[in-house]
DODRENFI-485973 format. One record per atom (N, C-alpha, C, CB): residue in one letter; x, z, y. Coordinates in steps of 0.05 Angstrom, whole numbers, padded with zeros to 5 digits, always signed. Glycine has a CB too. Layout:
% DODRENFI-485973
AXZY...
This chain:
% DODRENFI-485973
M+00017+00000-00023M+00000+00000+00000M+00018+00000+00025M-00019+00025+00000T+00011-00017+00043T+00026-00019+00068T+00007-00016+00092T+00041-00047+00070T+00015+00002+00110T-00001+00006+00134T+00015-00001+00158T-00011+00036+00136T+00003-00017+00176T+00016-00023+00201T-00002-00014+00224T+00021-00054+00203K+00011-00008+00246K-00003+00002+00270K+00005-00015+00294K+00003+00032+00275T-00015-00026+00307T-00011-00043+00330T-00025-00031+00355T-00021-00072+00325L-00012-00032+00377L-00024-00024+00402L-00036-00048+00416L-00003-00009+00421K-00062-00047+00421K-00076-00069+00434K-00083-00060+00463K-00101-00078+00418L-00073-00075+00482L-00079-00070+00510L-00099-00091+00520L-00053-00070+00528T-00121-00082+00531T-00141-00101+00540T-00143-00099+00571T-00169-00095+00527F-00142-00122+00583F-00144-00125+00612F-00167-00142+00619F-00117-00137+00623I-00173-00143+00645I-00192-00163+00656I-00176-00184+00670I-00214-00149+00676N-00182-00209+00665N-00166-00231+00678N-00179-00240+00704N-00163-00254+00658G-00167-00261+00716G-00176-00272+00741G-00204-00284+00740G-00157-00292+00751Q-00215-00289+00716Q-00242-00300+00713Q-00261-00278+00704Q-00242-00323+00693N-00253-00253+00707N-00269-00230+00700N-00276-00229+00670N-00295-00230+00716K-00258-00239+00654K-00261-00239+00624K-00239-00222+00613K-00260-00268+00612K-00243-00212+00588K-00223-00196+00575K-00200-00213+00565K-00236-00180+00551A-00176-00201+00568A-00151-00214+00558A-00135-00192+00545A-00135-00228+00581S-00124-00197+00521S-00110-00176+00506S-00080-00182+00503S-00123-00172+00479L-00065-00161+00501L-00037-00162+00496L-00032-00143+00473L-00019-00155+00522T-00021-00152+00451T-00016-00134+00428T+00013-00129+00424T-00028-00147+00402M+00019-00105+00416M+00047-00096+00413M+00050-00084+00385M+00055-00075+00435P+00060-00099+00366P+00061-00090+00338P+00081-00068+00333P+00068-00113+00321D+00102-00065+00350D+00122-00044+00345D+00121-00022+00365D+00149-00057+00345A+00099-00017+00377A+00097+00005+00397A+00098+00032+00383A+00070+00002+00413A+00108+00051+00397A+00108+00079+00387A+00080+00087+00381A+00122+00098+00407G+00076+00103+00360G+00049+00110+00351G+00038+00135+00364G+00050+00114+00322D+00054+00148+00382D+00045+00173+00393D+00045+00172+00424D+00063+00196+00383L+00039+00149+00435L+00039+00147+00464L+00015+00162+00476L+00038+00118+00473K+00020+00175+00499K-00001+00189+00513K-00017+00169+00530K+00011+00212+00530P-00042+00175+00535P-00059+00157+00551P-00047+00151+00579P-00086+00169+00555E-00034+00172+00591E-00022+00168+00617E+00001+00148+00616E-00012+00195+00629E+00016+00149+00594E+00039+00131+00591E+00030+00102+00588E+00056+00139+00567V+00009+00098+00572V-00001+00071+00567V-00014+00060+00593V-00022+00072+00544R-00030+00077+00607R-00043+00068+00632R-00021+00060+00652R-00061+00090+00643Q+00000+00076+00654Q+00021+00070+00674Q+00034+00044+00667Q+00042+00093+00674A+00040+00039+00641A+00052+00013+00633A+00033-00010+00639A+00058+00014+00603M+00007-00006+00634M-00012-00027+00639M-00014-00033+00669M-00040-00020+00628D-00014-00011+00685D-00015-00015+00715D+00010-00030+00724D-00016+00013+00729T+00033-00025+00712T+00057-00040+00719T+00054-00070+00713T+00081-00028+00704I+00042-00076+00690I+00037-00104+00683I+00019-00117+00703I+00025-00106+00654V-00003-00103+00711V-00022-00114+00730V-00008-00119+00757V-00046-00095+00734Q+00008-00099+00766Q+00021-00101+00792Q+00042-00123+00793Q+00033-00075+00800A+00055-00128+00770A+00076-00149+00769A+00064-00176+00773A+00090-00147+00742N+00040-00181+00765N+00026-00206+00769N+00043-00231+00761N+00017-00208+00798V+00054-00230+00737V+00072-00252+00729V+00060-00268+00706V+00099-00241+00721F+00038-00260+00695F+00026-00275+00673F+00003-00292+00683F+00015-00255+00651N+00005-00318+00678N-00014-00337+00688N-00016-00360+00668N-00006-00348+00717R-00041-00368+00663R-00045-00391+00645R-00065-00410+00658R-00056-00381+00617K-00057-00434+00662K-00074-00455+00674K-00086-00446+00700K-00096-00463+00654G-00070-00433+00717G-00080-00424+00743G-00096-00399+00743G-00096-00446+00754V-00099-00385+00721V-00115-00360+00719V-00096-00337+00714V-00136-00362+00697D-00097-00317+00731D-00081-00293+00727D-00092-00279+00702D-00081-00274+00752L-00075-00273+00683L-00084-00262+00657L-00091-00232+00658L-00064-00266+00636Y-00076-00217+00674Y-00080-00187+00673Y-00083-00178+00702Y-00056-00173+00660T-00108-00176+00712T-00113-00168+00739T-00122-00139+00742T-00134-00187+00751Q-00133-00128+00721Q-00140-00099+00721Q-00141-00089+00692Q-00168-00095+00735T-00137-00063+00690T-00137-00051+00663T-00165-00047+00653T-00122-00023+00664H-00169-00048+00627H-00195-00044+00615H-00194-00022+00594H-00205-00071+00603S-00177-00025+00574S-00175-00005+00552S-00150-00009+00536S-00200-00008+00534A-00144+00011+00520A-00121+00009+00501A-00129+00024+00476A-00095+00022+00514E-00120+00012+00454E-00127+00025+00428E-00106+00018+00407E-00155+00015+00418Y-00103+00036+00388Y-00086+00030+00365Y-00104+00018+00344Y-00072+00056+00354I-00094-00003+00331I-00108-00015+00309I-00090-00011+00284I-00114-00046+00314E-00102+00002+00264E-00087+00006+00239E-00098-00013+00217E-00090+00036+00229R-00079-00025+00203R-00086-00044+00182R-00072-00035+00157R-00078-00073+00190T-00088-00032+00135T-00077-00024+00109T-00081-00047+00090T-00091+00002+00099V-00059-00054+00076V-00059-00075+00056V-00053-00062+00029V-00039-00098+00063T-00071-00065+00010T-00067-00054-00016T-00065-00077-00036T-00091-00035-00025S-00042-00079-00049S-00037-00100-00068S-00053-00096-00094S-00007-00102-00074V-00066-00117-00103V-00080-00116-00128V-00060-00122-00151V-00103-00137-00129F-00043-00142-00147F-00021-00147-00165F+00000-00163-00150F-00030-00162-00191D+00025-00163-00161D+00047-00177-00148D+00065-00187-00170D+00062-00159-00128D+00062-00212-00178D+00079-00224-00199D+00108-00226-00191D+00068-00251-00207S+00114-00227-00165S+00142-00229-00157S+00158-00204-00163S+00143-00235-00127A+00144-00181-00167A+00158-00156-00173A+00171-00157-00201A+00139-00133-00171A+00161-00174-00219A+00171-00176-00246A+00196-00193-00248A+00149-00187-00264E+00203-00207-00227E+00226-00226-00228E+00252-00211-00225E+00224-00246-00206
């Protein structure tokens, strides 16, 4: 069984739609204030743009997403 933890940062973009940034190797014990401060820095930097639309104009939410993979069988282990 393998479990991975990803930090998903959700912002509002220049078209008032949600835009996400995922970080697969983020520390698993970040405090809300730390994440909010990092997200605010991303918003203030204003360097992400796609087709003329600013991607991250305001913070929306942040969450950890945990994914567990349980192997049913693995023939490669017998090699």
